[in-house]
VEXLO-633732 format. One record per residue (C-alpha): x, y, z; residue in one letter. Coordinates in nm, 4 decimals, decimal comma. Layout:
// VEXLO-633732
> x y z lumlum
> X Y Z A
...
This chain:
// VEXLO-633732
> x y z lumlum
> -0,0118 -0,0086 -0,0126 M
> 0,1257 0,3770 -0,1448 R
> 0,1662 0,6135 0,1812 T
> 0,1108 1,0006 0,0895 E
> 0,4645 1,0140 0,0823 K
> 0,5376 0,7572 -0,1901 D
> 0,3139 0,9507 -0,3741 L
> 0,4557 1,2687 -0,3396 K
> 0,7487 1,1655 -0,4464 L
> 0,6512 0,9618 -0,7344 A
> 0,7184 1,0557 -1,0985 S
> 0,3712 1,1387 -1,3726 R
> 0,3893 0,8051 -1,5077 D
> 0,3487 0,6432 -1,1718 T
> 0,0593 0,8615 -1,0838 L
> -0,0849 0,8214 -1,4085 L
> -0,0679 0,4075 -1,3423 T
> -0,2169 0,4726 -0,9954 I
> -0,4868 0,6549 -1,1602 I
> -0,5452 0,4236 -1,4013 A
> -0,5995 0,1452 -1,1914 E
> -0,8567 0,3268 -0,9727 Q
> -1,0289 0,3729 -1,2403 Q
> -1,1147 0,0371 -1,3846 A
> -1,1702 -0,0596 -0,9895 V
> -1,3933 0,1887 -1,0099 I
> -1,5743 0,1100 -1,3507 T
> -1,6236 -0,2195 -1,1927 E
> -1,7752 -0,1658 -0,8841 L
> -1,9632 0,0830 -1,0473 R
> -2,1467 -0,2369 -1,3089 E
> -2,1861 -0,4454 -1,0119 R
> -2,4014 -0,2010 -0,8168 I
> -2,5923 -0,1590 -1,1318 E
> -2,6350 -0,5368 -1,1548 E
> -2,7797 -0,5808 -0,7935 L
> -2,9881 -0,2881 -0,8486 E
> -3,1523 -0,4524 -1,1662 R
> -3,2282 -0,7316 -0,9988 R
> -3,3729 -0,5581 -0,7132 G
> -3,4861 -0,6876 -0,3877 P
> -3,4936 -1,0394 -0,2464 P
> -3,8857 -1,1726 -0,3111 R
> -4,0017 -1,2923 0,0361 G
> -4,2562 -1,5558 0,0052 R
> -4,5499 -1,5276 -0,1226 P
> -4,8262 -1,5963 0,2040 V
> -5,1564 -1,6805 0,0399 G
> -5,0435 -1,9470 -0,1547 M
> -5,1327 -2,3071 -0,0794 P
> -4,8257 -2,4837 0,1022 G
> -4,7208 -2,1498 0,2506 N
> -4,8832 -2,1219 0,4998 K
> -4,7063 -1,8386 0,7101 Y
> -4,6928 -1,9145 1,0619 T
> -4,5401 -1,6628 1,3421 P
> -4,2042 -1,7207 1,4404 K
> -4,2037 -1,7560 1,8167 R
> -3,9484 -1,6525 2,0985 P
> -3,6500 -1,8609 2,1638 R
> -3,6725 -1,9175 2,5740 P
> -3,4134 -1,8244 2,7641 E
> -3,0698 -2,0328 2,7372 R
> -2,9926 -2,1332 3,0750 T
> -2,6750 -2,3404 3,0327 E
> -2,4286 -2,2667 2,7686 P
> -2,4365 -2,3510 2,4391 P
> -2,2378 -2,7257 2,3745 K
> -1,8993 -2,7049 2,1446 K
> -1,8792 -2,8669 1,8644 R
> -1,6532 -3,1687 1,9391 T
> -1,5021 -3,2267 1,5964 Q
> -1,6062 -3,0069 1,2458 G
> -1,6045 -3,0937 0,9858 F
> -1,4825 -2,7511 0,7508 A
> -1,1735 -2,8131 0,5557 R
> -0,8819 -2,6456 0,7420 R
> -0,6040 -2,4638 0,5581 R
> -0,2484 -2,5556 0,6013 M
> 0,0161 -2,3411 0,6333 R
> 0,2417 -2,3300 0,2964 P
> 0,5481 -2,3381 0,2695 T
> 0,5946 -2,1476 -0,0506 R
> 0,4348 -1,9059 -0,2018 Q
> 0,4342 -1,8819 -0,6127 V
> 0,2214 -1,5611 -0,7293 V
> 0,0441 -1,5593 -1,0705 H
> 0,0420 -1,2187 -1,2242 A
> -0,0218 -1,0866 -1,5953 L
> 0,2913 -0,8021 -1,7317 D
> 0,1163 -0,6850 -1,9908 S
> -0,3051 -0,6325 -2,0629 C
> -0,3963 -0,9367 -2,3108 P
> -0,5760 -0,6922 -2,5475 E
> -0,4197 -0,3922 -2,6025 C
> -0,0475 -0,5248 -2,4549 G
> -0,0233 -0,2093 -2,2040 T
> 0,1945 -0,3007 -1,9112 G
> 0,0535 -0,4218 -1,6108 M
> 0,2522 -0,3200 -1,2423 T
> 0,1326 -0,2961 -0,8962 G
> -0,2811 -0,5111 -0,8398 G
> -0,4386 -0,6914 -0,5085 W
> -0,4972 -1,0384 -0,4481 V
> -0,8279 -1,1635 -0,5934 H
> -0,7861 -1,5123 -0,4782 R
> -0,6105 -1,8054 -0,3389 T
> -0,5647 -2,1452 -0,4245 R
> -0,4421 -2,4612 -0,2040 E
> -0,2691 -2,6776 -0,3899 V
> -0,1179 -3,0318 -0,1810 I
> 0,2282 -3,1704 -0,3032 E
> 0,4766 -3,4260 -0,2178 I
> 0,7868 -3,4357 -0,3377 P
> 0,8973 -3,7617 -0,5713 L
> 1,2857 -3,7270 -0,4977 A
> 1,4965 -4,0578 -0,6287 P
> 1,7636 -4,2110 -0,3564 A
> 2,0353 -3,9744 -0,2634 E
> 2,3923 -4,2220 -0,2725 V
> 2,6698 -4,0265 -0,0399 I
> 3,0009 -4,1812 -0,1628 E
> 3,1695 -4,0923 0,2500 Q
> 3,5924 -4,0253 0,2214 V
> 3,7858 -4,0837 0,4772 F
> 4,1181 -3,9153 0,3630 V
> 4,4471 -4,0118 0,5981 A
> 4,6579 -3,8093 0,6905 R
> 5,0329 -3,7590 0,8541 M
> 5,1448 -3,6154 1,1422 C
> 5,4413 -3,4178 1,1425 A
> 5,4903 -3,3842 1,5176 L
> 5,4556 -3,8048 1,6103 C
> 5,4997 -3,9046 1,2541 R
> 5,1717 -4,1198 1,2509 K
> 4,9116 -4,1960 1,0051 R
> 4,5286 -4,0386 1,1362 R
> 4,2360 -4,1424 1,0276 L
> 3,8514 -4,0622 1,1247 P
> 3,6459 -4,2562 1,3343 H
> 3,4521 -4,4436 1,1361 D
> 3,1082 -4,4080 1,3199 S
> 2,8520 -4,1851 1,1106 L
> 2,6874 -4,1047 1,3593 K
> 2,3077 -3,9796 1,2482 G
> 2,3685 -4,0911 0,9103 V
> 2,3727 -4,4552 0,8890 A
> 2,2804 -4,7741 1,1156 V
> 2,6291 -4,9661 1,1592 G
> 2,8311 -5,0977 0,9187 R
> 2,5792 -5,1678 0,6638 Q
> 2,5438 -4,9147 0,3972 R
> 2,1667 -4,8330 0,4468 M
> 2,1442 -4,4305 0,5836 G
> 1,9260 -4,3877 0,9092 I
> 1,6467 -4,2622 0,6816 N
> 1,5666 -4,5511 0,4850 L
> 1,5862 -4,8011 0,7539 V
> 1,3361 -4,5556 0,9437 S
> 1,1191 -4,5826 0,5687 L
> 1,1243 -4,9402 0,5552 I
> 1,0721 -5,0113 0,9680 V
> 0,7632 -4,8225 0,9408 T
> 0,6129 -4,9101 0,6070 L
> 0,6982 -5,3252 0,7525 R
> 0,4534 -5,2070 1,0774 E
> 0,2955 -4,9011 1,0548 E
> 0,1539 -4,9668 0,6690 G
> 0,1381 -5,3894 0,7716 R
> 0,2906 -5,3672 0,3498 L
> 0,4632 -5,7140 0,2540 P
> 0,8386 -5,7516 0,1856 I
> 0,8479 -5,7733 -0,1931 R
> 0,5638 -5,4194 -0,1409 S
> 0,7949 -5,2551 0,0490 I
> 1,0535 -5,3540 -0,2610 Q
> 0,8215 -5,1776 -0,5178 Q
> 0,7728 -4,8971 -0,3019 Y
> 1,0825 -4,7990 -0,3038 L
> 1,1512 -4,9096 -0,6775 R
> 0,9077 -4,7101 -0,7839 A
> 0,8872 -4,3930 -0,5985 V
> 1,2784 -4,3063 -0,4621 H
> 1,4337 -4,5559 -0,7549 H
> 1,5605 -4,7676 -0,5474 L
> 1,6472 -5,1500 -0,6118 K
> 1,6949 -5,3230 -0,3082 L
> 1,6693 -5,7396 -0,2604 S
> 1,4287 -5,8489 -0,0787 V
> 1,7317 -6,0043 0,1612 G
> 1,8289 -5,6923 0,1640 A
> 1,5239 -5,5361 0,3597 I
> 1,4458 -5,8409 0,5362 V
> 1,8305 -5,8042 0,7371 E
> 1,7598 -5,4661 0,8049 T
> 1,4552 -5,5123 0,9597 I
> 1,5637 -5,7736 1,1724 R
> 1,8697 -5,5518 1,2649 R
> 1,6520 -5,3578 1,3976 V
> 1,4469 -5,5239 1,5992 A
> 1,7872 -5,6564 1,7878 R
> 1,8658 -5,3178 1,8595 Q
> 1,5037 -5,2084 1,9388 A
> 1,4955 -5,4866 2,2217 Q
> 1,6522 -5,2991 2,5019 R
> 1,3250 -5,0656 2,4529 T
> 1,0500 -5,3468 2,4593 V
> 1,2395 -5,4332 2,7806 D
> 1,1292 -5,1723 2,9344 E
> 0,8309 -5,1382 2,7969 T
> 0,7486 -5,4511 2,9365 L
> 0,8591 -5,3534 3,2829 E
> 0,6837 -5,0115 3,2813 R
> 0,3686 -5,2836 3,2116 I
> 0,4546 -5,4709 3,4814 R
> 0,4169 -5,2297 3,7359 G
> 0,1182 -5,1035 3,6267 S
> -0,1943 -5,1035 3,7951 P
> -0,4587 -5,2908 3,6198 V
> -0,2926 -5,4804 3,2458 V
> -0,5157 -5,5428 2,9674 H
> -0,4824 -5,8951 2,8128 A
> -0,5803 -6,1268 2,5024 D
> -0,4060 -6,3853 2,2567 E
> -0,5217 -6,4307 1,8396 T
> -0,3791 -6,7291 1,6692 G
> -0,1137 -6,6391 1,4713 W
> 0,0908 -6,8978 1,2397 R
> 0,4170 -6,9787 1,1990 E
> 0,5617 -7,1435 0,9044 D
> 0,2487 -7,3147 0,8947 G
> 0,2235 -7,4186 1,2026 A
> -0,0768 -7,2241 1,4969 N
> -0,0231 -7,0357 1,7198 G
> -0,1364 -6,7567 1,9821 Y
> -0,0092 -6,4115 2,0113 V
> -0,0950 -6,2524 2,3971 W
> -0,0484 -5,9351 2,3797 T
> -0,0473 -5,7241 2,8322 F
> -0,1287 -5,3909 2,7195 S
> -0,1887 -5,0618 2,9393 T
> -0,3318 -4,7087 2,7736 P
> 0,0489 -4,6226 2,6679 T
> 0,2439 -4,8973 2,6410 D
> 0,2100 -5,2426 2,4249 R
> 0,3646 -5,5643 2,4106 Y
> 0,3426 -5,8967 2,1883 F
> 0,4943 -6,1616 2,2778 V
> 0,4001 -6,5754 2,0225 R
> 0,3966 -6,8457 2,2059 R
> 0,1180 -7,1225 2,2901 G
> -0,1868 -7,0860 2,4466 R
> -0,1027 -7,2221 2,7945 G
> -0,1084 -7,0100 3,0941 K
> 0,2987 -7,0015 3,1389 K
> 0,2498 -6,7360 2,9016 V
> 0,0613 -6,5294 3,1863 V
> 0,3329 -6,5918 3,4231 D
> 0,6186 -6,5350 3,1451 E
> 0,4913 -6,1487 3,0742 V
> 0,3893 -6,0667 3,4385 L
> 0,6637 -6,2918 3,6346 G
> 0,6473 -6,2585 4,0271 E
> 0,5960 -5,8570 4,0671 S
> 0,2462 -5,7537 3,8878 F
> 0,0682 -5,7147 4,1957 D
> -0,2400 -5,4711 3,9432 G
> -0,5460 -5,5898 3,7925 V
> -0,5573 -5,8210 3,5344 L
> -0,8307 -5,7800 3,2807 V
> -0,9118 -6,0242 3,0376 S
> -1,2209 -6,2544 2,8481 D
> -1,2642 -6,5838 3,0562 F
> -1,0254 -6,7980 2,8648 Y
> -0,8883 -7,0729 3,1605 A
> -0,5332 -6,9402 3,1200 A
> -0,5310 -6,6409 3,3374 Y
> -0,7627 -6,7970 3,6406 N
> -0,3937 -6,9446 3,8521 H
> -0,3683 -6,5248 3,8869 Y
> -0,3449 -6,4705 4,2338 P
> -0,3796 -6,1013 4,1729 G
> -0,7535 -5,9023 4,1192 L
> -0,9147 -6,0160 3,7600 K
> -1,1673 -5,7944 3,5856 Q
> -1,3452 -6,1043 3,3062 R
> -1,4658 -5,8749 3,0578 C
> -1,8806 -5,7950 3,0975 W
> -1,8391 -5,7363 2,6340 V
> -1,7878 -6,0721 2,5296 H
> -2,0677 -6,1899 2,8586 L
> -2,2963 -6,0112 2,7211 L
> -2,1971 -6,1015 2,3801 R
> -2,2867 -6,4225 2,4775 D
> -2,5915 -6,3685 2,6290 I
> -2,7437 -6,2271 2,2670 H
> -2,6076 -6,4779 2,1011 E
> -2,8435 -6,6978 2,3113 L
> -3,0673 -6,4966 2,2441 K
> -3,0811 -6,4998 1,8969 A
> -3,1176 -6,8558 1,8840 L
> -3,3942 -6,8606 2,1272 Y
> -3,6351 -6,5190 2,0092 P
> -3,9517 -6,6995 2,1153 E
> -3,7902 -6,7623 2,4764 D
> -4,0302 -6,5258 2,6695 T
> -3,8347 -6,6245 3,0288 G
> -3,4696 -6,6080 2,8668 L
> -3,5533 -6,2918 2,7680 V
> -3,6306 -6,1822 3,0873 R
> -3,3754 -6,3034 3,2229 W
> -3,0674 -6,1734 2,9658 A
> -3,2323 -5,8187 3,0503 G
> -3,2788 -5,8247 3,3924 A
> -2,8729 -5,8983 3,3776 V
> -2,8416 -5,6166 3,1656 R
> -3,0215 -5,4099 3,3685 Q
> -2,8391 -5,5043 3,7067 L
> -2,5013 -5,4489 3,4949 Y
> -2,5993 -5,0392 3,3554 D
> -2,6485 -5,0373 3,7176 R
> -2,3157 -5,1362 3,8167 A
> -2,1534 -4,8620 3,5084 K
> -2,3585 -4,6193 3,7187 T
> -2,2251 -4,6409 4,0119 Y
> -1,8648 -4,6917 3,9286 A
> -1,9029 -4,4066 3,7285 E
> -2,0363 -4,1768 4,0034 A
> -1,7277 -4,2532 4,1598 G
> -1,9019 -4,3361 4,5293 G
> -2,1219 -4,0541 4,5084 Q
> -2,4471 -4,1745 4,4471 P
> -2,7694 -3,9967 4,4628 A
> -2,9608 -4,0269 4,8765 P
> -3,1512 -4,2900 4,8066 G
> -2,8933 -4,5683 4,7301 Y
> -2,6127 -4,5333 5,0198 Q
> -2,7337 -4,8391 5,1526 R
> -2,6851 -5,0472 4,8423 M
> -2,3781 -4,7967 4,7383 V
> -2,2167 -4,8781 5,1229 S
> -2,2047 -5,2694 4,9970 H
> -2,1035 -5,2179 4,6654 G
> -1,9524 -5,5266 4,5194 Q
> -2,0927 -5,7715 4,7306 L
> -2,4163 -5,6541 4,6586 M
> -2,3754 -5,6340 4,3219 L
> -2,2977 -5,9213 4,3445 E
> -2,5810 -6,1402 4,5279 K
> -2,8414 -5,9935 4,3203 Q
> -2,6710 -6,1486 3,9798 L
> -2,6646 -6,4760 4,1973 L
> -3,0037 -6,5090 4,2608 A
> -3,0893 -6,4144 3,8707 L
> -2,9314 -6,7361 3,8310 C
> -2,9102 -6,9430 4,0704 R
> -3,2913 -7,1129 3,9603 P
> -3,0930 -7,1605 3,5549 F
> -2,7709 -7,2858 3,6820 S
> -2,8516 -7,6743 3,7916 N
> -3,1804 -7,6879 3,5264 D
> -2,9612 -7,8560 3,2134 D
> -3,3327 -7,7503 2,9952 A
> -3,2431 -7,3435 3,0126 A
> -3,0966 -7,1889 2,8152 P
> -2,8482 -6,9662 2,9469 Q
> -2,7857 -7,2864 3,2595 A
> -2,4503 -7,2776 3,0467 K
> -2,3851 -6,8634 3,1104 L
> -2,4812 -6,8755 3,5224 C
> -2,2733 -7,1441 3,5985 R
> -2,0159 -6,9343 3,4390 R
> -2,1790 -6,6626 3,6111 I
> -2,1047 -6,8400 3,9349 E
> -1,8247 -6,9404 3,8643 R
> -1,6481 -6,5667 3,8128 F
> -1,8319 -6,4245 4,0648 I
> -1,5866 -6,2274 4,2661 K
> -1,4159 -6,1255 3,8771 E
> -1,7035 -5,9305 3,7427 L
> -1,7812 -5,6482 3,9861 F
> -1,3998 -5,5312 4,0279 V
> -1,4879 -5,2223 3,8363 F
> -1,7552 -5,1295 4,0411 V
> -1,4440 -5,0589 4,3512 S
> -1,2398 -4,9856 4,1643 H
> -1,2643 -4,6939 3,9598 P
> -0,9532 -4,6993 3,7353 D
> -1,0426 -5,0597 3,6134 V
> -1,3447 -5,0803 3,3022 P
> -1,5380 -5,3457 3,3265 S
> -1,4464 -5,4726 2,9274 E
> -1,1864 -5,5817 2,7915 N
> -1,1993 -5,3321 2,4507 N
> -0,8467 -5,1705 2,5169 A
> -0,6606 -5,5491 2,4265 A
> -0,9026 -5,6374 2,1838 E
> -0,8049 -5,2736 2,0146 R
> -0,4147 -5,3443 2,0312 S
> -0,4459 -5,7184 1,8583 L
> -0,5768 -5,5747 1,5932 R
> -0,3487 -5,3732 1,4448 H
> -0,1726 -5,7510 1,4019 L
> -0,4313 -5,9453 1,2847 V
> -0,4881 -5,6901 0,9737 I
> -0,1250 -5,8064 0,9060 S
> -0,2201 -6,1335 0,9525 R
> -0,4239 -6,1080 0,6615 K
> -0,2299 -5,9559 0,5359 I
> 0,0625 -6,1533 0,5544 S
> 0,0084 -6,5139 0,6677 G
> 0,1710 -6,4999 0,9284 G
> 0,5749 -6,5255 0,9594 T
> 0,8152 -6,7980 0,8336 R
> 1,0467 -6,8488 1,1124 S
> 1,0765 -6,7833 1,4486 E
> 1,3571 -6,5375 1,4014 Q
> 1,0884 -6,3497 1,1908 G
> 0,8586 -6,4003 1,4532 T
> 1,0823 -6,2495 1,7095 N
> 1,1396 -5,9878 1,4970 S
> 0,7737 -5,9131 1,3813 K
> 0,6870 -5,9319 1,7803 M
> 0,9302 -5,6980 1,8981 T
> 0,8615 -5,3995 1,6211 L
> 0,4822 -5,4967 1,6852 A
> 0,5371 -5,3596 2,0800 S
> 0,7485 -5,1038 1,9478 L
> 0,5166 -4,8794 1,7626 L
> 0,2539 -5,0069 1,8901 G
> 0,3685 -4,8213 2,1987 T
> 0,4668 -4,5120 1,9953 W
> 0,1016 -4,5726 1,8135 R
> -0,0985 -4,5924 2,1320 A
> 0,1525 -4,2864 2,2847 K
> 0,0452 -4,1033 1,9534 G
> 0,4473 -4,0178 1,8588 L
> 0,5378 -4,0313 1,4745 N
> 0,6855 -4,3658 1,3693 P
> 0,9192 -4,2229 1,1540 L
> 1,0364 -4,0336 1,3745 S
> 1,0636 -4,2431 1,6299 E
> 1,2317 -4,5071 1,4949 S
> 1,4731 -4,2380 1,3509 R
> 1,5218 -4,1521 1,7076 N
> 1,5530 -4,4863 1,8169 L
> 1,8193 -4,5244 1,5317 L
> 2,0276 -4,2626 1,6828 V
> 2,0738 -4,3028 2,0342 S
> 2,1577 -4,6814 1,9867 H
> 2,4221 -4,5058 1,7582 Q
> 2,5552 -4,3093 2,0292 L
> 2,5210 -4,5630 2,3038 L
> 2,7447 -4,7945 2,0852 Y
> 3,0262 -4,5278 2,0295 L
> 2,9763 -4,4893 2,4373 S
> 3,0322 -4,8404 2,5087 S
> 3,3467 -4,8360 2,2472 G
> 3,2661 -5,1535 2,0774 S
C-alpha cells in the first residue's frame, strides 16, 4: 500500500498508472452495483399460496446453560503454506499495455509431495600424517546420525522401511516395489529382511523397558489371537496399558501369563473368560462385553423363549446399574447410599439370585452361562470398587487389531527369527501408536540413540 509520502515523491508516469488502476476498479464496482439494482430486492415467500402458510416465529426461550461446543468441525482447514507462487499478468492481453502492482484476487491451495530419488552418498575418509608424531591418522568410521552400524543404508531409509513394514503392514515385496517406483531404489528382498531384523535387535532393550513398565502398572489388559509360523498354529498374546503394548508369540497355556507378568506384578488383570488367566492370584476383572455378547447370541438362538429374554434384560439392567455406581465414583444419589456401601458384594448377590434358578436346569438355555457367572462372580464387579478398572477388555482387542490385519495380509511369519522380529517391532510401534508419536521420527531417534550407546560403550 502506497503512503502519502510515496505519492508526493512519485513521478508523473507512476501517478497516471495509479489513477488508471483506480478508475478500472471504480468502473468494475459500478457495474456490480447496477447489476444488483436490476435484480431488485430479494423476494419474500408468498403468504397466500397453498403450501406456504405463514406461521409467525415463536420467541426463543432464554438459555440457562452455555451452548455446547462442537467436538469436531467438518470444514476443511487451510494448512500453513511452505512455499508461495504468485501468478500475475505483466501486460494486458487485449491492448498489450504493461501492468504493475495489483491486489490479491484469490488464493488456491495445492498440496504436493516431492518425488525425490534416493541419494547415494560416498563417504570419503582421508588419511593424514601428523608432522610431529609421524603417524597416520584417520577419522573414526562411525557416521554418527547417518548410517546404521556398518551397513550401507542410511538412518532415514531404514526408518522408512520399518515404518512401511509395521505401521503400513506392507509385505516385503510391496516395500521393494514402493522403493523402486517412488525413490528409484533397487533393494533385494534379503536386504530388506536383514534391515528389519537388525532394527528389531537394536530395539530389544527398549521393548524390555516397556515390559517392565507394564509389570509395574496397576491395571493390565490381556488377550490372545491366532498366529501361524511356517504353517504351524500358535498364538500372539498382548499385554497392554493405555500407553504401552507388548506382544509375544507362544502356545496358549497359562505359562505365558507367568512368563510375561512375572512375580512382581500385583495389579488388576483384565481379560476374557479364557482359563489361562484363572491361576493368577491377584485381582481379576472379566470382560462384560464378552458375557453380554454370549447372552445376545443365546437370545438370537431362542427368540421365542420369554423367560430367557426377561433374564437377559435383568442381567443387562444390573450391569448398567453397576456402571452407574462406578462412574459416580462412590457419590450416588442419597436413596442408594446403603446399596453403594455394600457395593460389589450386593451386586454379586443380586446377579447370583438371577442365575441360581437356572444353573442346575439343563433344559434352560442360559444354564451354561449361569454356571459361568457363578464360577467367576468375584471377578465381575471389581470395576465398581476400583474406578480405574474398566468393565470390559476392549483395550486389549484394539491393541491386537493391528496385528490381526497384518496377519490377514501376510498370513503370519515363516521362521522363529522372523516371528521374534515381528513381535518386537509390533511392541515398539504399538507403544508409539498408543502414545500418539510419529513412528518415522521415533524410528530415527531410536537408531541414533542406539548408535550413540554403541559408540560410548567402545564396541
